[in-house]
C-alpha positions, 0 to 999 in steps of 0.5 A: 569573492575572496576565500573567506567569504566562500568558506563562510557561504559553504559553511552556511550552505552545509548547516542549512542543508543538514538542518533541512535533512534532519527536519525531514527525517524527523518528520518522517520518523514521527509520522511512522511512529504515529502510524506504527502505534495505531497498527498495534491496535486491531480495532478498525475504529483507529482509522475513522478520521482518515476515512472521514477525510476521504468522505469529506473530499468526496462530498466536495468532488465525487470521483467518477464511476468505472475507475480503478480503485486502489485500497489498502495500507500505507504502501498505497497511501504513500504512492504520490505518483499513482495517478500519473503511473496508471494513466490513462486509467482513472485512479481513485486512491484510498490507501490508509494508515496501516490497514489490515484486510479486516479494516478494508472489509469494515470500511468497504461500504464507505471507501469501496462500494460507493465508487462503483469501480471497474477494477479494485486493487487490494494491498493488505496482509503484511500488517495482519501477519506481523504487527499487534494482534498477529493473525495466521495465514489461514485467517488472512485467507479467510478475511480476504475471501470475505472481502472479495466475496462481499465486493463481488456481491455488491459489485458483480461486474467489478474485477478484483486484484490482490497484490502479493505481500511484499518481502522487506528487510524490516519484516524478513523474520516473518517471510515464511508466514508471508510466503505461505499466505501469498500461496494460499491467496494465489490458490484461491484466485485460481478458483475464483474468476473475478479475483486475480493474484498479482505476484510482485513479491518475486520481482522484489527478491535477489537471485539469492532470495533476499529483498532488493534493498534498493527498492526501499526507503531508509526504514526497510519497509516502505517503497522508494521511487524505484520500488514504486516504479516496479510496482507501477509497471507490474500492476499496469501491464496486468490491469490495463487489459481489463480496463 
């Protein structure tokens, strides 16, 4: 093969590769924008279609009882390797959009209670404190109490875990409020036998107290593969003993 043909093949390869990358990034940005626009709306009804999709899937194949249910915002929804990461525990993933704690309570009778899970893992709070109609750490604690107490009332044998709200560059200006909320929810967990606080936030900070950039995607908000690996290891080592 002569040099001209090799150069032509190289140019085509570069063009195709670049086009694919632009397409993927573009799709990711559009998807992020659509979710962001919904996050600004505090009405739980904006997530109705996502909940209906889960209900439709359940009709086709109902999840087993006594599993470990992950319910929360997009951090869970985008966790593609979750089932493999948590084996041999049986995982049900019900992450949706930019869910707030109040959204989880609103849809609890549809995406939490019916599964009769042995363990429930919650992740919500960062959207509550930083987007749209922002709430205070005190209000987030109140909503967390309402949700956990409701789950316990309906499923008294189920243990509930709360993943601490993560530090990230995208929302770094809100970190003091997030820290306050994390501490308040942690204090509540100490007083509540069926509720466990999992501190993942401290593992996501450098020695200087800054977010570890290598754990996040391009947006400085969502986790990448390395970030999910850290979450999997942290959550698994705590929940596996209760499963």
